[in-house]
C-alpha positions in Angstrom: 94.8 127.7 -63.1 93.6 130.8 -64.8 93.1 132.4 -61.6 96.8 132.2 -60.3 97.9 133.3 -63.8 95.9 136.6 -63.5 96.9 137.1 -59.8 100.6 137.1 -61.0 99.9 139.2 -64.0 97.7 141.7 -62.0 100.4 141.6 -59.1 103.1 142.3 -61.3 101.4 145.2 -63.3 100.7 146.9 -59.6 104.1 146.4 -58.3 105.8 147.8 -61.5 103.8 150.6 -61.5 104.1 151.3 -57.5 107.8 151.2 -58.0 107.7 153.7 -60.9 105.3 156.4 -58.8 107.7 156.1 -55.6 110.7 157.8 -55.8 114.2 156.6 -55.0 116.0 153.4 -55.9 114.3 150.1 -54.9 116.8 147.4 -54.6 114.4 144.3 -55.2 114.0 141.7 -57.9 111.0 140.8 -59.8 109.8 138.2 -57.7 109.4 140.5 -54.7 107.9 143.2 -57.1 105.2 140.7 -58.0 104.5 139.7 -54.4 104.4 143.3 -53.4 102.0 144.0 -56.2 99.7 141.1 -55.1 99.8 142.2 -51.5 98.7 145.8 -52.4 95.8 144.5 -54.5 95.2 142.4 -51.7 95.0 145.1 -49.2 93.4 147.3 -51.6 90.5 145.2 -52.3 89.9 144.9 -48.6 90.0 148.6 -48.0 87.9 149.7 -51.0 86.2 146.7 -52.1 85.2 147.7 -55.6 86.4 147.1 -58.9 87.6 149.1 -61.8 89.6 152.4 -61.8 89.5 153.6 -58.4 90.1 149.8 -56.9 93.3 149.9 -59.2 94.4 152.9 -57.9 94.0 151.8 -54.4 95.8 149.1 -54.8 98.8 150.9 -56.5 98.7 153.1 -53.2 98.8 150.4 -50.7 101.7 148.7 -52.8 103.4 152.1 -52.3 103.0 152.2 -48.8 104.0 148.5 -48.5 107.3 149.6 -50.4 107.9 152.4 -47.9 107.8 149.7 -45.1 110.0 147.4 -47.1 112.5 149.9 -47.3 112.3 151.0 -43.7 112.8 147.2 -42.5 115.3 146.5 -45.0 117.3 149.8 -43.8 117.2 148.6 -40.3 118.3 145.1 -40.8 121.1 146.5 -43.2 122.4 148.5 -40.2 123.0 145.4 -38.0 
């Protein structure tokens, strides 16, 4: 149970920081922000594999990339 709560908290922190550092408006709720952060942390751990500050920064960068991809997909579906 503690692992799930920890994952949600870290995902929320990484998602919020990714949305903060990426310029522009991001029309998504807090659940998508948490999922974005969890996915960014997971991909970041696959790419870097280490913990600490560098792993945290890599996770935020991965979440920012995912946020750009989310906006591209969202803009293409909105035009239809």
